VEXSEVEX-464717 format. One record per residue: residue in one letter; x, y, z of N, C-alpha, C in turn. Coordinates in pm, whole numbers, plus 50000, padded with zeros to 5 digits. Example, Ala and Ser with C-alpha at 12.3 -4.5 7.8 and 13.67 -1.06 7.14 Angstrom:
<nodes>
A513194943150780512304955050780513204967050780/S512854977550708513674989450714512905000350787/
</nodes>
This chain:
<nodes>
M478111467678170479161478178178479671486278042/S479371491377978479501496377838480631501177776/F480831501277678482261509977559482981503177669/N483281492977579484891486977604485511480577478/T484941490077376485431487477259486081499677197/F487051499077109487861514077012488031508476878/G487781515376760488411516976655486991515276587/R487081514876461486071517676322486031505676307/I487461502476183487761488776111488741479976232/F489151485276260490601474876357489951477876449/R488631465976526488571471876656489031463376769/V489001468676905489711462977021488731461577100/T488121448977137486911449477300488351438377404/T488271449177505489351443177585488431439277716/W488221424877831487381424177893488791418577994/G487821414778086488611410278174489121419878307/E488981415578466489451423378559490421420478638/S491171434378731492281426378759492731418578848/H491611413578884491411397479010491121386378974/G490691391778862490201375578793490771367878797/P490041357578697490571345178633491741348278540/A491311361478461492571359078318491381373478262/L492311378578163492341393478105492491390177959/G492051397977882492131400077717491631405077658/A491661402477502490831413077416490371403177319/V489381405677185488761407477126489221416177013/V489931414676860491021422876797489761418576669/D488671424076633488031425876504488661433876360/G488341428976273488881437276153490561435676099/C491301423376170492411425476105492531417776019/P493251420775892493031418975746493811398675761/P493161394875659493741378575663494891374775602/G495351368175618497041365175570498401372275570/I498311377075699499311379075800500001367075884/A501211367975876501821359975937501681366176146/L501571355776202500911358776354501241346276410/S501481346276543501861339476665502141348876770/E502311337476899502561340777041503541352777033/A504651344076931505801347576984505781366176915/D505281369876819505201380776763504281394276820/I503471385576955503101395177067503281394377157/Q504321382677253505111384877362505611394877352/P506851398977319507511408577339507151420977360/W506161424777360505011436977373504861434777467/L504541425777553504031423377650504741420177758/D506341417077721507251416877793507981426077857/R507711439577803507901452877842507271459477902/R505671452277904504981460777966504911452878139/R505571439778186505121431178261505531437478403/P504751433178486505041440678651506231430578676/G506741435478799507811430178872509151432278802/Q509851437578675510641436678641511931442078706/S511541450578786512341463078868512231468778962/R512931472279050512251478179230511141490579190/Y511311492479054510291508479039508951503078986/T508831494379016507041489378980506691477379052/T505441474879046504971466379095505501453279118/Q505521443379229505841436079258505301425279255/R503961424479182502941416379120503991412379043/R504121393279046504551384978962503571376378883/E503501385778715502661373378662503571376978489/A503181362178456504011359178333503381367778226/D502491371578219501701375278105501891373377960/A501601356977976502031349577851500401347177808/V500751353577660499351354777559499211343177450/E498081336577499497891327777424496831335877273/I496971327977233495641334377088494831318377054/L493181321077078492361314377070491291316376925/S491591322576879491101322776742491581330076638/G491551328876485491421340576373492701341176296/V493301329376391494881323276308494701309176269/F495111307776168495441292076091496511289676030/E497141280076067498241275676014498971284876037/G499581299976146500361308476155500201321076050/Q498811323076013498191331775910496951333475983/T496501352176013495341354776056494131351275869/T493251344775968492151338275908490741354875832/G491001367875974490391377275888489211374376018/A488981363476063488011363476147488411367376312/P487551372476385488221379676492489151367976588/I490281377476632491321374676707491021376476882/Q490851361376924490771361277106491991359577155/L492461366777200493711368977320493141365677486/L494291357077486493741350677665495211353977735/I495061361277814496551366977975495751360578089/Q496201349978168495891344378222496451352878387/N495661357678470496181361478623496411349878702/T497591350078769498481337578864498941344578951/D499091356978984499161361579086498581372679177/Q497301369179202496201378979272496921377779377/R496241390879486496521387879665495371395379665/S494221389979658492831399479651492941402979841/K493281396279908493191397380076494091415380108/D494601415979986495671428980051494121441480037/Y493501436479970492141449579959491171450180058/S491461437780172490301436780245489721444380337/D491101451180398490971461780483490261474580455/I489881478580275489471488480249488361487880130/A488011476580132486661471380076486221478880064/A485511483880186484581497880230484861507380188/K486041512180198486261526280152486841528480026/F486871540680035487041549079892488261551379878/R489281550779791490641553479764490551565479667/P491061580879754491201591579750491751590879553/G491651602279476492011599279384491941587079258/H491121575879297490841564579242489401562079145/A489141557079109487631556879058486921546479117/D487421542079189486191541579334484581544179335/I485071554179369483771560979420483031565779256/T483701568379173482901573979049482451553978961/Y483061547978992482001531778978480901530479050/H481061534579219480411528179275479141536679297/L479141548479228478101560779240477431558979062/K478351557178972477331550278868476751539178866/Y477251526178915476301513378936476461507479004/G476831515779144475381513179291476411497579337/L477821496279230478811487179288479841487579238/R481421482279303482491480379231483151467379299/D484521468479182485251457279266486311464079300/P486441455279486487511467279561488971456279524/R489001448479420490051441279419490781448179306/G491731455879372492781462579235492131469779204/G490811473779209489911483079082489201476078990/G489701461578990488721457578904489021467278705/R487591470378644488241472678534489091486078570/S488721492178663489681505878634491591505078658/S491871494078658493091487078716493821493478635/A495121497878636495941492878520496491479878475/R496231473178498495931455778480495271455978375/E494201465378293493711464878189494391464078115/T495561474478074495901479077995497321467877900/A497171454778004497931443177934497461440377773/A495751438077771495181435977653495071443877617/R495121454377636495921467277501497041470177459/V498031461977498499791459677468499251446177388/A498531437777434498251419977354498041424177197/A496551432577192496281438477086496961447076978/G497661453877071498671464477017499631457076890/G500091443676997501111436276903500281428676774/V499391423876763498471423776679498601434276533/A498331448676584498521461976512499901463576427/R501081462876509502451462676455502311449976366/A501751440976415502481427976227501491433176145/V500641439776157499791443576007500751453075942/L500841464976076501571475075998503121466875954/A503641460075990505031453975939504691452775771/V503291448475724503451441375619502761453475532/L501691465375614501321473275520502141487275513/A502871488875601503521499675624504761498075679/P505751490675603506811484875645507781493575709/G507861507175679508901520275728508341521275824/L507181521275872506611524975966507231522976150/A508041526876226508271525976360507711534676416/I507691528876594506841534876719507841533476835/S508131544276899508841544776983508411551377110/G508491547877220507811555177327509071560677459/F508521566977549510091570677584509621579777735/M509671581277864509481589477960510371600677954/V509501614977959510361630177943510201635978060/R509181631978186509251635078293509161626778384/M509241631678498509151620378620509141634678744/G507401638078740506991647478869508411660278853/T508941662778896509281679678874510391676278794/Q511021662678757512141665778708512071662278547/A512451667878460512301665378320513851661278239/I513751654378120514841650478034515591662677950/E516681663577951517421674277915517211675377729/R516561677577646516211675577506518101671577429/A518681680977470520071680077400520461668877438/R520311663777528520961647477561520261641777523/F519441636277434517981624977405519311613377348/D518861606177342519741593377294518941584677309/P518641577277173517621571277131518011558677181/A519421550677201519871542277235519591537277369/E519391553377432519081546377592518481545277641/I517371542777581515691536477617515041529677661/G516231519377578516001507477648517361502777757/R518011512777754519061507177899518841508178063/N517591516878066517461517378205515921517978215/P515421513478346514091511978393512711521378378/F513001535778333512201546778302511971547478120/W512281536478067512341544777872512731557877891/C514141558077971514371572877946515321579877809/P515491584677760516421587877624517921592077696/D517761601977828518981609377884519021600178011/A520551597277970521341590378074521391596478198/R521881609578237521701618078358520671617878454/A519301620378311518091623278415517791608278465/A517531599078372517451584078441518291578078574/E519811586578582520581585178717519751592378822/S519081602578818518801609978892517591607778932/W516241602178795515151597378871515341585578967/A516391580378953516561564479038516271567179170/A517491580779203517391580479346516421589279408/Y515661596279310514601606179306513171597679352/L513201585679262511861572879305511931564879413/D513001563479437513481553979534513181562979710/G513551572179702513041580279809511371586579819/L511141580679675509161582079736508961569179719/R509801558679694508951545879723509011538579903/K510571542479882510781538380106509641544780130/A509211555580100508181567080174506611564380154/G506401552880040505821548480043504241560279979/S505321566779867504431570679837504251568979675/S504141580979558504551580179455504441591179390/V504091593579173504611602179138504341604578977/G504281611278990503161610778814504391613578711/A504071615378566505161613878470504431614978319/V505271616278237504731624478116505891617777989/I504841607577923505261598777832505061608677683/E506231602377603505911607977500505721597577386/V505351594777293504841584577185505071591777053/V506341588476972506671591576840506531582276711/A505621586776648505481571276500506151580876370/S507351574576361507831577476241507981567276102/G507951574575980507571565975822505661565775837/V504811572375889503751573875881503021582075740/P502251574375681502091578675574501471591475541/A501601600775466500781613075458499181606275405/G498431614675436496831610475404496301605375523/L496181602575628495731590675711495141602375807/G493801594275819493231606775909491931615875803/A490741621175858489611625475797488941638975823/P488711649275768488341657875844486171653175838/V485651662075921485771669275997485951666076161/Y485091647476157485171642276255485571629376265/G486851629876180487351612876137488621621276167/K488871626476195490651637176245491641620176341/L492901624376284494051613276314493991617376452/D494381630376500494871635476625493801636376715/A492331635476725491401634776788491441620876828/D491701609676739491261596676782492761596376860/L493951600376813494721594976895495181603277061/A494271614677090494171618377200493001612577267/A492051604177187491101599677271491881580377341/A492271580577211493061569377228493951566877388/M495031581177428495811575877501495401585177645/M493991591077585493081596777715492291584477792/S492361573477744491311563777790492451554677804/I493591556277822494721545777908494131552178096/N494221536778186493871544878300495251554778335/A495061562578417495331573278493495771584178435/V495691585178294496081599578194494831609178213/K496041622678257495291636078261495571644978186/G496221643178099496501650377945497091644977879/V496381650077756497331648777614497871656677524/E498791661677453499391667477339499921664277281/I499441669877142499911664476973500961675376930/G501931675276905503341682376866503461697276946/A503051705076937504061712877032502971717477139/G501611713077153501051714477263500231723577291/M500351729477397499661736577550500771746777449/A502041741977426503321754677435502751762477367/A502401753177162501721764677068500871775477126/A500371777177242499821789077276500631799677312/E501681801577367502621804377339503511812077256/L503211805677133504501809076973503221820176925/T504141828876897503511836476747503221827476597/G502571832876507501821824876400503301823576314/E504691830076308505941833176243506611818376300/E506221818276409506741806976480506561792176492/N505021792576485504281781376499503911773676377/A504511781576244503781775876156505601769576048/D504821755776007505941742875964506401746775819/E507201757975794507671759975669507341749775574/I507021750175398507051738275337507811743375208/T508831732575156509511733875074509691719974964/M510021720774881509701712774801511401704174781/G510881692674834512241683774768512461669574651/P512981663674665513091655874522512241643074538/E511291639974697510291630474717509041633874761/G508891651374755507861656574808507971666974903/P506391669974980507041682475045507651678375182/V508901686375230509601690075319509051699375433/F509171693575542508621710575615509771709675720/S510201729175776510651725275822511111723375967/S509911723976034510071721576195508551713676199/N508091707176317506891699276343506311706176401/H505881712676474505021714976564503451714676535/A503261709876456501861702376459501761686076435/G503331685576528502841666576543502411658976411/G502921662376298502531652876180501541653776142/I500921663076227499131663176162498181678076148/L497921676476037497551689576047495411689775979/G494961694975986493501695175968492951675075993/G493751677376105493291661276137494281650276042/I494721652875940495711645675834496981642375860/S497341632275867498851634475874499581639375755/T500811644675799501901649975689502681644375620/G503061629575692504151625775620505191625675719/Q505291636175800505831639375880506341628176039/E507211628476152506711621876247505661630576357/V504471615676356503621618676458503961617776558/A503561630476653504411631776808502921632476907/V502971628276974501871629977133502071627677251/R502031633177328502681633177489501881632477566/F501261626277667500271627077791500791621877898/S500151630278012500461626778130500011617278195/V500351613578301500251605578385500011606978548/K499061608078599498741611378765499651601078849/P499971603778974500771598379044499681583579107/T500211571979137499051562679150498481565979306/S497391560679274496601568079414496601555879550/S496821544679475497321536479630498741540679691/I498591548479824499731552179856499661544380036/L500901547080104500781542980233500281553880360/T500591567180297500021578680359498651583180369/P498491583780488496871584280548496161592680458/R495281591180379494491606080348492201601680452/R492191610680404491101613380444490061607080352/T488621600680370488141595280274486501591980374/I485641583080269484321578980357484411568680274/T483521561280363482691546780358481661543980295/V481101535980198480091531480104479041536380189/T479181536880298477771540080405477801555380477/G478831564280414479021573980387479751582880537/E480131576480638480981576480698482341580880721/E482451589880779483901596980722485291588380833/T486641590280731487251579980780488691577880754/E489931573880790490921576880700491351559380621/I492331561980516492521553380435494411553580471/V494521540980438496401538280353496131523480325/T496451524380184496791516080081498091506080102/K497851490880121498871484380188499011472180019/G499481468380004500081459379892500871464379785/R500531458779635502201460779561501341469379432/H502111481879423501991493279372502801498279342/D502121503679206503471509879108503851528479151/P505211527679245505541543279246505151553079162/C505701546979005505101553578901504831550878803/V503481545978825502621541878692503391539578579/G503821555078541503891557878449504971551178345/I505651544378406507181536378377506151525078283/R504951520578336504651510078230504021513278169/A503421527178196502671532978057503031534177923/V504441532877910504811537277774504681526677670/P504811513877723504431506877572502931501977582/V501831506477694500621506977691500421521577551/G501361532177576500941540377479501331539577282/E502301531077331502991526377205501821516277134/A501381506777236500261501277184498971507477098/M498631516377186497461527377133497991533676984/M499211537876996499311542976874499131535576744/A499731524276783500021511776650498101510776654/C497341506676705495741503176665495451516776609/V495661527376643495131537876599495401542876455/L496781540176470497411541876291496591532176182/L496941518276273496321507276176494931507876117/D494141513376206492631515876174492441529576087/H492861532976112493521550475996493651544675891/L494871534175865495401534475716494531521875710/L493541517175735492511505975678491221519075634/L491001526875746489921540175661490291545075576/H491361544775540492651555375421491941544175270/R492671535775350492371521675177490891519475140/G490161521075254488491520475230488441530775117/Q489051541075202488181554375081488781556774961/V489691558174972490471566674861492271554774807/G492341542974835492811531774803494111531074858/A495301527974782496101522674874497021535874914/G497131544374844498351555774828497321569374854/P498451576374820497631595474906496861594774796/G495451599974827494711604974692495191620174626/G496121624774661496401637674574498131637574537/R498471644574440499891642674375500471661174390/I501881664474437501931675474398503501677774306/G503151686474247504621680174123504521673474029/
</nodes>
């Protein structure tokens, strides 16, 4: 199975399966001399960890990360960094009844059609369990960004659960960490709790929309034509398990705007260009403008549900399937820290690419 690596200079390779003994990542291209320990990575994994509320899978994993290489006396050496996360709460027997069946909406069938086999224990590599490795790698990226771009901050939050969306007028950044949905709207979070409780008790699931915003992004990251920052961000978010759509800035809504409405007017401020709005999502021509970089992605409902669904077996017989076990009724909840991690990895990769081509600062000057 190829293509387990992303990035150009800051390169991340993930490995391991949902029900294997462990999973993890190899991070290559990390600059030397960066202070790094497990304590710098663990808080990000703790945000993604399963079993923290009744709204996520009850699989109990500590997700404790170990650094096996690439760090000496608390600093990165420039060598590949090996990150290890043990799996400690697998219940492979939960999948014994469906080992010969394909779950509708899941990658079971495409893995089988491509490789001639698949790992039925939680989906193997197609499981959202794989994203723990991405979050660990994102922790490394954040440690580097804190040194190379100290003003940069990344925040993810859920803006929609199923048919229910937040009210932007009630957006409160302080509220994001106060509820189990990473929701910036307290009233919406309260409504979502009742909504998801009903779906959870019915054995069903629902999708979500996640927004990830990076502030303090230097202008000039990204390159035309085939190295665009927004193209790499879209690819990174789209690679997350269960993601079915990605938007940058106004996204699909830009199609409804006139040229006058969509254009982010520019004036000259004391420290450089100032934009009147940010329909572009902080990226023009594939290059960052210095504004907030805003990305949204949609996550489909979890495919493992208790409602009987029609399917076929590996021998082609028609049957029904009911998926028991421990699954997220809304996988979008734990996708928030994953989206943040992918943002961190892509931004660091482009920052290193930028430094390699034009130096530490922007190539052009205005005024």
